All heavy atoms as an XYZ file, in Angstrom:
817
protein
N      95.802   -134.020    -41.163
C      95.882   -132.830    -40.353
C      97.037   -133.003    -39.365
O      97.274   -134.097    -38.869
C      94.568   -132.640    -39.606
C      94.554   -131.405    -38.756
S      92.957   -131.021    -38.019
C      92.793   -132.317    -36.831
N      97.725   -131.893    -39.107
C      98.818   -131.878    -38.143
C      98.622   -130.702    -37.194
O      97.780   -129.849    -37.439
C     100.154   -131.772    -38.868
C     100.440   -132.983    -39.748
C     101.790   -132.896    -40.430
O     102.764   -132.534    -39.748
O     101.840   -133.165    -41.629
N      99.423   -130.649    -36.137
C      99.314   -129.590    -35.145
C     100.676   -128.941    -34.952
O     101.666   -129.632    -34.720
C      98.817   -130.183    -33.812
C      98.518   -129.117    -32.799
O      99.406   -128.394    -32.361
N      97.261   -129.009    -32.419
N     100.726   -127.603    -35.041
C     101.986   -126.860    -34.900
C     102.639   -127.054    -33.540
O     103.854   -126.974    -33.402
C     101.748   -125.367    -35.101
C     101.473   -124.888    -36.502
C     101.070   -123.422    -36.476
C     102.681   -125.090    -37.373
N     101.834   -127.300    -32.509
C     102.350   -127.392    -31.147
C     102.760   -128.814    -30.760
O     103.359   -129.013    -29.710
C     101.312   -126.851    -30.162
C     101.034   -125.385    -30.361
C      99.995   -124.969    -31.178
C     101.818   -124.424    -29.747
C      99.747   -123.615    -31.380
C     101.577   -123.067    -29.935
C     100.543   -122.667    -30.755
N     102.454   -129.783    -31.604
C     102.761   -131.183    -31.296
C     104.189   -131.535    -31.699
O     104.748   -130.971    -32.642
C     101.785   -132.097    -32.028
N     104.760   -132.481    -30.970
C     106.062   -133.060    -31.322
C     107.170   -132.027    -31.510
O     107.991   -132.145    -32.418
C     105.944   -133.924    -32.590
C     104.933   -135.035    -32.423
O     104.882   -135.616    -31.323
O     104.186   -135.301    -33.379
N     107.191   -131.017    -30.644
C     108.267   -130.019    -30.719
C     109.531   -130.595    -30.099
O     109.494   -131.134    -28.996
C     107.887   -128.744    -29.984
C     106.858   -127.928    -30.721
C     106.601   -126.626    -30.024
N     105.638   -126.853    -28.951
C     105.274   -125.927    -28.082
N     105.808   -124.731    -28.109
N     104.380   -126.193    -27.150
N     110.651   -130.472    -30.799
C     111.900   -130.955    -30.221
C     112.328   -130.068    -29.053
O     112.023   -128.878    -29.020
C     112.896   -130.852    -31.375
C     112.341   -129.799    -32.275
C     110.842   -129.890    -32.130
N     113.027   -130.655    -28.094
C     113.599   -129.899    -26.974
C     115.099   -129.829    -27.227
O     115.806   -130.820    -27.120
C     113.290   -130.580    -25.623
C     113.940   -129.802    -24.484
C     111.787   -130.683    -25.416
N     115.554   -128.655    -27.620
C     116.938   -128.458    -28.034
C     117.754   -127.794    -26.935
O     117.254   -126.918    -26.231
C     116.985   -127.567    -29.279
C     116.121   -127.992    -30.461
C     116.021   -126.858    -31.465
C     116.693   -129.233    -31.102
N     119.028   -128.177    -26.828
C     119.938   -127.511    -25.895
C     120.483   -126.224    -26.505
O     120.672   -125.221    -25.815
C     121.088   -128.434    -25.516
N     120.740   -126.244    -27.817
C     121.244   -125.072    -28.539
C     120.634   -125.045    -29.933
O     120.135   -126.049    -30.435
C     122.780   -125.104    -28.681
O     123.151   -126.252    -29.439
C     123.469   -125.115    -27.328
N     120.697   -123.888    -30.558
C     120.275   -123.751    -31.947
C     118.771   -123.731    -32.138
O     118.008   -123.451    -31.220
N     118.372   -124.042    -33.366
C     116.964   -124.032    -33.746
C     116.674   -125.237    -34.635
O     117.562   -125.737    -35.313
C     116.618   -122.750    -34.510
C     116.736   -121.501    -33.669
C     116.431   -120.236    -34.430
O     117.042   -120.009    -35.481
O     115.575   -119.472    -33.958
N     115.421   -125.670    -34.641
C     114.971   -126.744    -35.524
C     113.986   -126.152    -36.523
O     113.083   -125.406    -36.150
C     114.306   -127.854    -34.724
N     114.178   -126.471    -37.799
C     113.344   -125.961    -38.875
C     112.585   -127.125    -39.509
O     113.206   -128.085    -39.959
C     114.212   -125.285    -39.943
C     115.022   -124.128    -39.417
C     116.272   -124.343    -38.849
C     114.542   -122.841    -39.489
C     117.031   -123.287    -38.366
C     115.284   -121.772    -39.009
C     116.534   -122.001    -38.444
N     111.267   -127.035    -39.537
C     110.431   -128.065    -40.150
C     109.615   -127.437    -41.269
O     108.785   -126.550    -41.006
C     109.474   -128.687    -39.126
C     110.198   -129.395    -38.003
O     111.085   -130.216    -38.305
O     109.880   -129.121    -36.830
N     109.845   -127.883    -42.493
C     109.066   -127.378    -43.620
C     107.672   -127.979    -43.557
O     107.504   -129.200    -43.528
C     109.746   -127.737    -44.937
C     109.057   -127.122    -46.131
C     109.817   -127.344    -47.423
O     110.890   -126.726    -47.581
O     109.336   -128.146    -48.246
N     106.660   -127.112    -43.544
C     105.278   -127.548    -43.471
C     104.608   -127.573    -44.832
O     103.736   -128.400    -45.083
C     104.482   -126.630    -42.535
C     105.023   -126.485    -41.113
C     104.188   -125.464    -40.348
C     105.032   -127.825    -40.409
N     105.008   -126.658    -45.699
C     104.385   -126.549    -47.014
C     105.330   -125.858    -47.980
O     106.008   -124.901    -47.603
C     103.080   -125.732    -46.913
C     102.365   -125.447    -48.230
C     101.684   -126.718    -48.741
C     101.354   -124.331    -48.065
N     105.351   -126.355    -49.203
C     106.058   -125.685    -50.303
C     105.108   -125.707    -51.487
O     104.657   -126.770    -51.910
C     107.353   -126.401    -50.640
C     108.180   -125.686    -51.694
C     109.454   -126.443    -52.015
N     110.385   -126.389    -50.901
C     111.388   -125.514    -50.800
N     111.557   -124.612    -51.744
N     112.205   -125.553    -49.768
N     104.772   -124.516    -51.991
C     103.845   -124.398    -53.111
C     104.293   -123.225    -53.975
O     104.292   -122.082    -53.506
C     102.417   -124.190    -52.593
S     101.178   -124.097    -53.893
N     104.680   -123.539    -55.202
C     105.222   -122.544    -56.120
C     106.337   -121.749    -55.463
O     107.338   -122.320    -55.085
C     104.101   -121.687    -56.708
C     103.206   -122.459    -57.667
C     102.108   -121.625    -58.279
N     101.000   -121.324    -57.421
C     100.039   -122.179    -57.088
N     100.069   -123.403    -57.537
N      99.053   -121.811    -56.309
N     106.166   -120.450    -55.233
C     107.262   -119.643    -54.671
C     107.089   -119.365    -53.178
O     107.734   -118.475    -52.640
C     107.391   -118.325    -55.446
C     106.214   -117.404    -55.221
O     105.084   -117.844    -55.085
N     106.480   -116.114    -55.206
N     106.242   -120.140    -52.499
C     106.013   -119.938    -51.069
C     106.439   -121.186    -50.300
O     106.127   -122.308    -50.692
C     104.526   -119.627    -50.792
C     104.249   -119.578    -49.299
C     104.122   -118.317    -51.450
N     107.159   -120.954    -49.188
C     107.564   -122.038    -48.289
C     107.188   -121.627    -46.870
O     107.512   -120.527    -46.426
C     109.076   -122.267    -48.391
C     109.592   -123.360    -47.496
C     111.048   -123.683    -47.809
N     111.888   -122.515    -47.981
C     112.579   -121.930    -47.003
N     112.523   -122.403    -45.787
N     113.333   -120.877    -47.250
N     106.483   -122.509    -46.160
C     106.068   -122.247    -44.788
C     106.792   -123.228    -43.887
O     106.833   -124.433    -44.174
C     104.540   -122.388    -44.631
C     103.828   -121.397    -45.562
C     104.126   -122.160    -43.170
C     102.326   -121.552    -45.607
N     107.373   -122.698    -42.807
C     108.091   -123.582    -41.898
C     107.793   -123.238    -40.440
O     107.470   -122.103    -40.111
C     109.592   -123.561    -42.149
C     110.286   -122.272    -41.881
C     111.753   -122.285    -42.267
O     112.264   -123.296    -42.765
O     112.389   -121.249    -42.052
N     107.902   -124.271    -39.613
C     107.822   -124.122    -38.168
C     109.257   -124.073    -37.658
O     110.099   -124.866    -38.067
C     107.091   -125.313    -37.553
C     107.079   -125.270    -36.033
C     106.386   -126.462    -35.447
N     107.271   -127.630    -35.443
C     107.011   -128.748    -34.775
N     105.894   -128.880    -34.100
N     107.856   -129.755    -34.813
N     109.515   -123.125    -36.761
C     110.848   -122.996    -36.175
C     110.698   -123.117    -34.658
O     109.872   -122.427    -34.053
C     111.497   -121.644    -36.525
C     111.535   -121.437    -38.036
C     112.906   -121.552    -35.922
C     111.888   -120.030    -38.460
N     111.482   -124.005    -34.071
C     111.522   -124.166    -32.619
C     112.911   -123.723    -32.167
O     113.921   -124.200    -32.682
C     111.263   -125.636    -32.215
C     111.370   -125.792    -30.708
C     109.905   -126.102    -32.721
N     112.962   -122.786    -31.218
C     114.233   -122.249    -30.732
C     114.592   -122.844    -29.379
O     113.725   -123.068    -28.540
C     114.158   -120.729    -30.573
O     113.904   -120.099    -31.792
N     115.869   -123.036    -29.188
C     116.389   -123.386    -27.862
C     116.593   -122.088    -27.087
O     116.513   -120.996    -27.662
C     117.723   -124.117    -28.001
O     118.744   -123.189    -28.337
N     116.907   -122.162    -25.800
C     117.216   -120.939    -25.047
C     118.564   -120.332    -25.454
O     118.899   -119.234    -25.031
C     117.263   -121.385    -23.590
C     116.716   -122.761    -23.550
C     116.789   -123.316    -24.925
N     119.331   -121.049    -26.288
C     120.628   -120.556    -26.762
C     120.656   -120.628    -28.290
O     121.264   -121.522    -28.875
C     121.762   -121.386    -26.160
C     121.828   -121.287    -24.651
S     123.226   -122.160    -23.954
C     124.580   -121.247    -24.660
N     119.980   -119.688    -28.972
C     119.948   -119.717    -30.437
C     121.307   -119.380    -31.038
O     122.143   -118.747    -30.397
C     118.912   -118.653    -30.784
C     118.948   -117.713    -29.637
C     119.271   -118.545    -28.427
N     121.511   -119.813    -32.261
C     122.733   -119.498    -32.998
C     122.703   -118.005    -33.335
O     121.748   -117.533    -33.953
C     122.774   -120.339    -34.275
C     124.025   -120.124    -35.085
O     124.863   -119.278    -34.719
O     124.179   -120.812    -36.111
N     123.717   -117.230    -32.947
C     123.706   -115.786    -33.198
C     124.135   -115.397    -34.625
O     124.416   -114.239    -34.890
C     124.696   -115.252    -32.169
C     125.688   -116.358    -32.021
C     124.887   -117.632    -32.160
N     124.169   -116.366    -35.534
C     124.607   -116.100    -36.908
C     123.661   -115.110    -37.602
O     122.456   -115.085    -37.344
C     124.650   -117.403    -37.703
N     124.245   -114.309    -38.472
C     123.462   -113.360    -39.273
C     122.807   -114.102    -40.431
O     123.412   -114.967    -41.043
C     124.373   -112.266    -39.836
C     124.774   -111.248    -38.830
C     125.955   -111.197    -38.143
C     124.016   -110.127    -38.400
N     125.973   -110.114    -37.306
C     124.790   -109.435    -37.442
C     122.751   -109.639    -38.721
C     124.347   -108.286    -36.819
C     122.303   -108.491    -38.088
C     123.108   -107.824    -37.155
N     121.558   -113.729    -40.720
C     120.852   -114.222    -41.905
C     120.788   -113.084    -42.912
O     120.535   -111.930    -42.557
C     119.429   -114.669    -41.557
C     119.368   -115.890    -40.684
C     119.255   -115.771    -39.299
C     119.416   -117.161    -41.227
C     119.200   -116.889    -38.489
C     119.356   -118.292    -40.427
C     119.248   -118.147    -39.063
O     119.188   -119.255    -38.259
N     121.002   -113.422    -44.171
C     120.897   -112.472    -45.285
C     120.308   -113.277    -46.434
O     121.032   -113.807    -47.268
C     122.269   -111.898    -45.629
C     122.214   -110.863    -46.733
O     121.129   -110.666    -47.326
O     123.260   -110.258    -47.020
N     118.995   -113.393    -46.447
C     118.307   -114.332    -47.321
C     117.911   -113.709    -48.651
O     117.572   -112.524    -48.696
C     117.049   -114.851    -46.603
C     117.359   -115.490    -45.282
C     116.149   -115.720    -44.402
O     116.242   -116.492    -43.491
N     115.018   -115.066    -44.627
N     117.889   -114.512    -49.712
C     117.479   -114.007    -51.019
C     115.965   -113.867    -51.165
O     115.487   -113.322    -52.148
C     118.024   -115.054    -51.996
C     118.043   -116.321    -51.202
C     118.363   -115.896    -49.785
N     115.190   -114.341    -50.182
C     113.737   -114.277    -50.257
C     113.170   -113.392    -49.161
O     113.800   -113.182    -48.127
C     113.119   -115.684    -50.170
C     113.180   -116.330    -48.802
C     114.480   -117.080    -48.520
O     115.371   -117.115    -49.353
N     114.587   -117.651    -47.341
N     111.957   -112.871    -49.400
C     111.218   -112.158    -48.364
C     110.750   -113.173    -47.328
O     110.546   -114.352    -47.642
C     109.983   -111.467    -48.955
C     110.328   -110.329    -49.908
O     111.347   -109.652    -49.691
O     109.556   -110.119    -50.854
N     110.559   -112.700    -46.088
C     110.074   -113.577    -45.032
C     109.103   -112.817    -44.136
O     109.355   -111.681    -43.757
C     111.244   -114.090    -44.187
C     110.839   -114.986    -43.048
C     112.013   -115.500    -42.229
O     113.168   -115.106    -42.508
O     111.786   -116.280    -41.296
N     107.985   -113.465    -43.832
C     107.062   -112.974    -42.815
C     107.107   -113.983    -41.692
O     107.021   -115.197    -41.934
C     105.653   -112.859    -43.392
C     104.634   -112.423    -42.384
C     104.336   -111.140    -42.021
C     103.781   -113.271    -41.598
N     103.348   -111.138    -41.057
C     102.991   -112.447    -40.773
C     103.618   -114.646    -41.501
C     102.053   -112.943    -39.880
C     102.681   -115.152    -40.603
C     101.906   -114.300    -39.814
N     107.278   -113.523    -40.456
C     107.422   -114.435    -39.323
C     106.541   -113.964    -38.175
O     106.387   -112.762    -37.945
C     108.907   -114.565    -38.898
C     109.452   -113.256    -38.374
C     109.108   -115.665    -37.889
N     105.927   -114.939    -37.475
C     105.119   -114.652    -36.298
C     105.629   -115.529    -35.154
O     105.962   -116.697    -35.360
C     103.610   -114.889    -36.550
C     103.313   -116.313    -36.968
C     102.772   -114.491    -35.339
N     105.728   -114.939    -33.969
C     106.116   -115.679    -32.773
C     104.834   -116.174    -32.108
O     103.983   -115.376    -31.711
C     106.916   -114.778    -31.823
C     107.442   -115.420    -30.556
C     108.352   -116.610    -30.860
C     108.180   -114.395    -29.716
N     104.677   -117.484    -32.025
C     103.462   -118.079    -31.466
C     103.560   -118.317    -29.966
O     102.558   -118.282    -29.259
C     103.162   -119.404    -32.175
C     102.957   -119.310    -33.689
C     102.819   -120.692    -34.286
C     101.747   -118.444    -34.000
N     104.765   -118.603    -29.468
C     104.966   -118.865    -28.041
C     106.359   -118.397    -27.651
O     107.289   -118.454    -28.450
C     104.810   -120.358    -27.743
N     106.504   -117.947    -26.406
C     107.799   -117.516    -25.902
C     108.049   -116.033    -26.105
O     107.178   -115.284    -26.538
N     109.286   -115.634    -25.799
C     109.728   -114.247    -25.976
C     111.076   -114.287    -26.682
O     111.868   -115.206    -26.446
C     109.854   -113.539    -24.634
C     108.517   -113.510    -23.876
C     108.402   -112.408    -22.877
N     108.398   -111.065    -23.419
C     107.356   -110.470    -24.017
N     106.241   -111.112    -24.193
N     107.454   -109.232    -24.430
N     111.334   -113.287    -27.525
C     112.581   -113.273    -28.285
C     113.062   -111.843    -28.498
O     112.272   -110.898    -28.483
C     112.384   -113.962    -29.637
N     114.361   -111.722    -28.689
C     114.981   -110.449    -29.048
C     115.692   -110.672    -30.375
O     116.524   -111.572    -30.501
C     115.960   -109.987    -27.981
C     116.500   -108.584    -28.258
C     117.446   -108.045    -27.186
N     117.107   -108.427    -25.823
C     117.847   -109.273    -25.085
N     118.935   -109.812    -25.554
N     117.480   -109.571    -23.849
N     115.377   -109.842    -31.368
C     115.977   -109.927    -32.693
C     116.735   -108.650    -32.994
O     116.387   -107.578    -32.507
C     114.906   -110.091    -33.784
C     113.907   -111.214    -33.679
C     112.965   -111.170    -34.860
C     114.598   -112.542    -33.615
N     117.728   -108.781    -33.839
C     118.392   -107.608    -34.418
C     118.063   -107.626    -35.896
O     118.307   -108.613    -36.589
C     119.891   -107.656    -34.186
C     120.583   -106.387    -34.648
C     122.047   -106.319    -34.262
O     122.529   -107.231    -33.561
O     122.713   -105.355    -34.678
N     117.490   -106.531    -36.363
C     117.015   -106.434    -37.736
C     117.443   -105.092    -38.312
O     116.985   -104.048    -37.837
C     115.494   -106.576    -37.765
C     114.784   -106.404    -39.089
C     115.095   -107.576    -40.011
C     113.283   -106.303    -38.872
N     118.351   -105.136    -39.265
C     118.814   -103.924    -39.943
C     119.260   -102.846    -38.953
O     118.951   -101.671    -39.113
C     117.732   -103.390    -40.879
N     119.958   -103.266    -37.876
C     120.493   -102.316    -36.915
C     119.584   -101.992    -35.747
O     120.006   -101.339    -34.800
N     118.321   -102.428    -35.800
C     117.384   -102.198    -34.694
C     117.236   -103.472    -33.867
O     117.240   -104.576    -34.410
C     116.002   -101.800    -35.220
C     116.009   -100.453    -35.913
O     116.774    -99.568    -35.485
O     115.254   -100.287    -36.892
N     117.070   -103.322    -32.554
C     116.804   -104.459    -31.679
C     115.309   -104.466    -31.377
O     114.746   -103.453    -30.953
C     117.637   -104.378    -30.385
C     117.243   -105.489    -29.429
C     119.121   -104.449    -30.714
N     114.673   -105.606    -31.609
C     113.235   -105.751    -31.437
C     112.946   -106.792    -30.368
O     113.528   -107.878    -30.378
C     112.581   -106.199    -32.748
C     112.871   -105.357    -33.986
C     112.320   -106.032    -35.222
C     112.285   -103.975    -33.819
N     112.043   -106.464    -29.443
C     111.567   -107.405    -28.426
C     110.241   -107.959    -28.915
O     109.330   -107.197    -29.233
C     111.374   -106.694    -27.081
C     112.627   -106.080    -26.505
C     113.592   -107.091    -25.923
O     113.182   -108.232    -25.600
O     114.781   -106.735    -25.781
N     110.121   -109.291    -28.965
C     108.908   -109.915    -29.483
C     108.272   -110.816    -28.441
O     108.974   -111.471    -27.666
C     109.226   -110.727    -30.744
C     109.702   -109.890    -31.907
S     109.967   -110.860    -33.408
C     108.256   -111.229    -33.850
N     106.942   -110.843    -28.448
C     106.171   -111.733    -27.597
C     105.148   -112.468    -28.439
O     105.043   -112.237    -29.652
N     104.373   -113.340    -27.827
C     103.392   -114.124    -28.566
C     102.446   -113.239    -29.382
O     101.919   -112.245    -28.889
C     102.626   -114.871    -27.475
C     103.570   -114.935    -26.324
C     104.362   -113.657    -26.391
N     102.307   -113.603    -30.649
C     101.440   -112.853    -31.548
C     102.147   -111.773    -32.333
O     101.617   -111.293    -33.346
N     103.328   -111.363    -31.902
C     104.070   -110.339    -32.645
C     104.566   -110.936    -33.957
O     105.039   -112.075    -34.005
C     105.260   -109.822    -31.841
C     104.842   -108.971    -30.652
O     103.699   -108.469    -30.647
O     105.659   -108.812    -29.730
N     104.441   -110.147    -35.013
C     104.900   -110.617    -36.327
C     105.565   -109.472    -37.064
O     105.354   -108.298    -36.746
C     103.738   -111.207    -37.137
C     102.609   -110.250    -37.385
N     102.568   -109.425    -38.474
C     101.491   -109.999    -36.654
C     101.453   -108.716    -38.443
N     100.792   -109.037    -37.333
N     106.391   -109.838    -38.037
C     107.074   -108.816    -38.821
C     107.428   -109.343    -40.196
O     107.507   -110.555    -40.426
C     108.316   -108.301    -38.100
C     109.420   -109.301    -37.786
C     110.559   -109.151    -38.763
C     109.925   -109.043    -36.379
N     107.610   -108.409    -41.099
C     108.016   -108.704    -42.474
C     109.494   -108.365    -42.612
O     109.921   -107.280    -42.223
C     107.185   -107.878    -43.462
C     107.566   -108.113    -44.891
C     107.238   -109.301    -45.522
C     108.260   -107.153    -45.597
C     107.591   -109.534    -46.841
C     108.617   -107.361    -46.917
C     108.278   -108.555    -47.543
N     110.263   -109.299    -43.137
C     111.699   -109.096    -43.342
C     111.958   -109.140    -44.848
O     111.910   -110.214    -45.460
C     112.523   -110.190    -42.626
C     112.161   -110.250    -41.140
C     114.015   -109.928    -42.823
C     112.741   -111.448    -40.411
N     112.198   -107.992    -45.470
C     112.457   -107.990    -46.911
C     113.734   -108.770    -47.255
O     114.653   -108.877    -46.435
C     112.634   -106.501    -47.240
C     111.997   -105.768    -46.105
C     112.192   -106.642    -44.906
N     113.763   -109.306    -48.447
C     114.949   -110.014    -48.926
C     116.184   -109.143    -48.750
O     116.131   -107.924    -48.881
C     114.774   -110.376    -50.404
N     117.284   -109.783    -48.401
C     118.596   -109.155    -48.251
C     118.691   -108.219    -47.053
O     119.577   -107.359    -46.986
C     119.008   -108.419    -49.531
C     119.333   -109.355    -50.684
C     120.661   -109.938    -50.402
N     121.220   -110.959    -51.191
C     121.177   -112.276    -50.945
N     120.474   -112.747    -49.990
N     121.820   -113.132    -51.659
N     117.764   -108.341    -46.082
C     117.836   -107.562    -44.851
C     118.537   -108.403    -43.796
O     118.051   -109.465    -43.420
C     116.425   -107.181    -44.356
O     115.759   -106.435    -45.377
C     116.500   -106.357    -43.082
N     119.698   -107.937    -43.350
C     120.465   -108.694    -42.347
C     119.695   -108.730    -41.033
O     119.201   -107.706    -40.561
C     121.829   -108.052    -42.122
C     122.824   -108.377    -43.202
C     124.151   -107.663    -43.018
N     124.694   -107.651    -41.676
C     125.620   -108.497    -41.204
N     126.098   -109.432    -41.977
N     126.064   -108.391    -39.970
N     119.606   -109.944    -40.449
C     118.915   -110.111    -39.186
C     119.468   -111.325    -38.452
O     120.084   -112.202    -39.054
C     117.399   -110.238    -39.397
C     116.988   -111.419    -40.208
N     117.136   -111.471    -41.571
C     116.428   -112.605    -39.845
C     116.678   -112.624    -42.021
N     116.244   -113.346    -40.992
N     119.252   -111.332    -37.130
C     119.675   -112.476    -36.321
C     118.851   -112.513    -35.038
O     118.274   -111.513    -34.615
C     121.154   -112.424    -35.999
C     121.573   -111.266    -35.133
C     123.058   -111.286    -34.883
N     123.496   -110.068    -34.217
C     124.675   -109.921    -33.674
N     125.556   -110.916    -33.724
N     125.011   -108.804    -33.099
N     118.840   -113.698    -34.435
C     118.154   -113.902    -33.163
C     119.192   -113.703    -32.065
O     120.211   -114.388    -32.029
C     117.540   -115.313    -33.090
C     116.844   -115.510    -31.755
C     116.573   -115.545    -34.244
N     118.941   -112.767    -31.165
C     119.877   -112.472    -30.078
C     119.600   -113.314    -28.840
O     120.530   -113.742    -28.156
C     119.814   -110.990    -29.712
C     120.220   -110.004    -30.801
C     119.930   -108.581    -30.357
C     121.678   -110.187    -31.161
N     118.324   -113.511    -28.525
C     117.961   -114.253    -27.316
C     116.552   -114.805    -27.464
O     115.709   -114.203    -28.146
C     118.031   -113.352    -26.092
N     116.305   -115.945    -26.815
C     114.976   -116.551    -26.790
C     114.708   -117.077    -25.382
O     115.637   -117.407    -24.642
C     114.858   -117.706    -27.802
O     115.926   -118.630    -27.585
C     114.919   -117.198    -29.233
N     113.439   -117.158    -25.038
C     113.064   -117.591    -23.687
C     113.280   -119.092    -23.505
O     113.219   -119.872    -24.455
C     111.610   -117.216    -23.400
O     110.732   -117.805    -24.330
N     113.509   -119.446    -22.250
C     113.664   -120.853    -21.878
C     112.297   -121.479    -21.615
O     112.033   -122.605    -22.002
C     114.564   -120.957    -20.645
C     114.833   -122.388    -20.223
O     114.694   -123.302    -21.057
O     115.189   -122.601    -19.053
N     111.438   -120.727    -20.955
C     110.110   -121.245    -20.623
C     109.099   -120.126    -20.786
O     109.205   -119.127    -20.063
C     110.105   -121.789    -19.191
C     108.861   -122.525    -18.819
C     108.560   -123.704    -19.729
O     109.463   -124.447    -20.120
O     107.372   -123.855    -20.066
N     108.198   -120.197    -21.718
C     108.112   -121.282    -22.685
C     109.145   -121.116    -23.793
O     109.630   -120.005    -24.040
C     106.691   -121.158    -23.236
C     106.376   -119.699    -23.129
C     107.100   -119.222    -21.898
N     109.463   -122.208    -24.430
C     110.370   -122.175    -25.574
C     109.696   -121.439    -26.734
O     108.474   -121.460    -26.877
C     110.720   -123.604    -26.032
C     111.453   -124.427    -24.985
C     112.905   -124.005    -24.896
N     113.634   -124.678    -23.836
C     114.503   -125.650    -24.057
N     114.735   -126.100    -25.271
N     115.165   -126.181    -23.044
N     110.507   -120.803    -27.558
C     109.966   -120.048    -28.691
C     109.509   -120.988    -29.803
O     110.218   -121.923    -30.186
C     111.001   -119.078    -29.241
S     111.256   -117.659    -28.178
N     108.329   -120.684    -30.307
C     107.763   -121.384    -31.448
C     107.367   -120.326    -32.465
O     106.631   -119.387    -32.130
C     106.543   -122.209    -31.027
C     105.793   -122.911    -32.153
C     106.682   -123.963    -32.822
C     104.517   -123.538    -31.631
N     107.876   -120.465    -33.673
C     107.672   -119.489    -34.741
C     106.971   -120.148    -35.920
O     107.123   -121.340    -36.148
C     109.002   -118.978    -35.269
C     110.008   -118.524    -34.279
C     110.838   -119.303    -33.513
C     110.349   -117.174    -33.961
N     111.666   -118.520    -32.744
C     111.392   -117.208    -32.998
C     109.881   -115.937    -34.400
C     111.959   -116.062    -32.473
C     110.454   -114.790    -33.875
C     111.478   -114.859    -32.923
N     106.296   -119.333    -36.710
C     105.800   -119.744    -38.014
C     106.372   -118.740    -39.006
O     106.210   -117.527    -38.830
C     104.274   -119.730    -38.052
C     103.649   -120.254    -39.336
C     103.922   -121.758    -39.475
C     102.162   -119.977    -39.364
N     107.064   -119.255    -40.012
C     107.723   -118.381    -40.996
C     107.185   -118.695    -42.385
O     107.039   -119.855    -42.761
C     109.230   -118.582    -40.969
N     106.901   -117.637    -43.132
C     106.459   -117.752    -44.520
C     107.537   -117.109    -45.377
O     107.793   -115.904    -45.253
C     105.095   -117.074    -44.748
C     104.680   -117.169    -46.210
C     104.038   -117.672    -43.826
N     108.163   -117.913    -46.236
C     109.205   -117.424    -47.132
C     108.606   -117.269    -48.523
O     107.939   -118.190    -49.020
C     110.371   -118.415    -47.194
C     111.026   -118.620    -45.873
N     112.058   -117.835    -45.433
C     110.803   -119.534    -44.888
C     112.439   -118.247    -44.230
N     111.690   -119.281    -43.888
N     108.863   -116.125    -49.129
C     108.348   -115.846    -50.484
C     109.558   -115.742    -51.394
O     110.306   -114.748    -51.353
C     107.503   -114.558    -50.503
C     106.395   -114.675    -49.445
C     106.929   -114.322    -51.887
C     105.784   -113.362    -49.056
N     109.758   -116.777    -52.184
C     110.920   -116.846    -53.075
C     110.736   -115.868    -54.240
O     109.617   -115.623    -54.678
C     111.075   -118.264    -53.625
C     111.146   -119.351    -52.567
C     112.465   -119.372    -51.799
O     113.458   -118.805    -52.281
O     112.471   -119.976    -50.702
N     111.858   -115.330    -54.743
C     111.750   -114.411    -55.903
C     111.267   -115.139    -57.150
O     111.345   -116.314    -57.260
C     113.178   -113.899    -56.085
C     114.051   -114.656    -55.171
C     113.193   -115.492    -54.273
């Protein structure tokens, strides 16, 4: 057994991705964000469902800006351009992402 909140890295910039499970076409990962996330655009070949467990974040998704808080979750269809615009410093953002490969 492991704990999602344990052993979180403290990053100055960017994000840390930890794969928790890979089973057939599903991959689950924990994402820890710094207060200065990489503003790069993502355009992934797989669907993604993501939930913010701690912190606050602002995302840009297909031209819309979304404000997220703890418990907020969303589905990002494959090939939907998105990026993280801002994340909180305290508490740091902790995400759980489920990727569904084609």
